C-alpha positions as CSV (number, residue, x, y, z in Angstrom):
1,M,0.0,0.0,0.0
2,G,1.4,3.4,-1.0
3,M,1.5,6.7,0.8
4,P,0.6,9.8,-1.2
5,L,3.4,12.3,-1.0
6,E,3.8,15.8,-2.4
7,L,7.2,17.5,-3.1
8,N,7.1,21.2,-2.4
9,T,9.8,23.7,-3.4
10,M,8.2,26.8,-2.0
11,I,6.2,27.7,1.2
12,V,2.6,28.8,0.4
13,T,1.1,30.1,3.7
14,K,-2.4,31.3,2.7
15,G,-2.1,33.4,5.9
16,R,-2.1,30.4,8.2
17,E,1.5,30.6,9.5
18,K,2.0,31.1,13.3
19,R,4.9,33.0,14.7
20,V,7.0,31.1,17.3
21,E,9.8,33.6,17.8
22,E,11.0,36.7,16.0
23,N,11.8,35.1,12.7
24,L,10.6,31.5,13.4
25,F,7.3,30.3,12.1
26,T,5.2,27.1,12.0
27,L,2.8,26.1,9.3
28,E,0.5,23.1,9.2
29,K,-0.6,21.7,5.8
30,E,-3.0,18.9,5.0
31,G,-1.5,15.7,3.6
32,F,2.1,14.4,3.5
33,R,4.5,16.9,2.0
34,L,8.3,16.8,1.6
35,Y,10.3,20.1,1.7
36,P,14.0,20.8,1.3
37,I,15.6,21.4,4.7
38,E,18.3,24.1,5.3
39,I,18.0,25.4,1.7
40,P,16.5,28.9,0.9
41,V,13.0,28.7,-0.5
42,D,10.4,31.3,-1.5
43,V,7.6,32.2,0.9
44,R,4.3,33.3,-0.8
45,K,0.8,33.9,0.4
46,T,-0.7,32.1,-2.6
47,I,1.0,30.2,-5.5
48,E,0.2,33.0,-7.9
49,S,1.3,35.9,-5.6
50,E,4.7,37.7,-5.6
51,S,7.3,36.3,-3.2
52,N,7.0,37.7,0.3
53,G,10.5,36.6,1.2
54,T,12.9,33.7,1.6
55,A,13.0,31.1,4.4
56,M,15.0,28.1,5.5
57,I,13.0,25.1,6.7
58,K,14.4,23.8,10.0
59,K,12.0,20.9,10.7
60,V,9.3,18.8,8.9
61,E,6.9,16.7,10.9
62,W,4.3,14.2,9.6
63,Q,1.4,13.0,11.7
64,K,-2.3,12.2,11.2
65,N,-2.3,13.0,7.5
66,S,-0.8,16.4,8.0
67,T,2.6,18.1,7.7
68,T,3.9,20.7,10.0
69,I,7.0,22.7,9.0
70,T,9.1,25.0,11.1
71,Y,10.9,27.7,9.1
72,Q,13.1,30.7,9.7
73,L,12.5,33.8,7.6
74,I,15.9,34.9,6.4
75,S,14.8,37.8,4.1
76,L,11.6,39.8,3.7
77,N,10.5,41.5,0.5
78,S,8.9,44.8,1.5
79,T,6.5,46.9,-0.6
80,N,7.9,50.2,0.9
């Protein structure tokens, strides 16, 4: 029996990220997803939106058909 797995190369938050510390966030996504760890990836609100910044994923956890990632924001693209 197989396990459905999705490979993601960017973080799409849809506004559901939670701040843990100053530049550290967690995000829970439905399903099992695999992300690159310790490699800079884009952070976007939606797939079609402009990049909000760059982050490095520190931890990926799978449980009960969901994936929780912990990531550190390393740069922020400002509109100002």
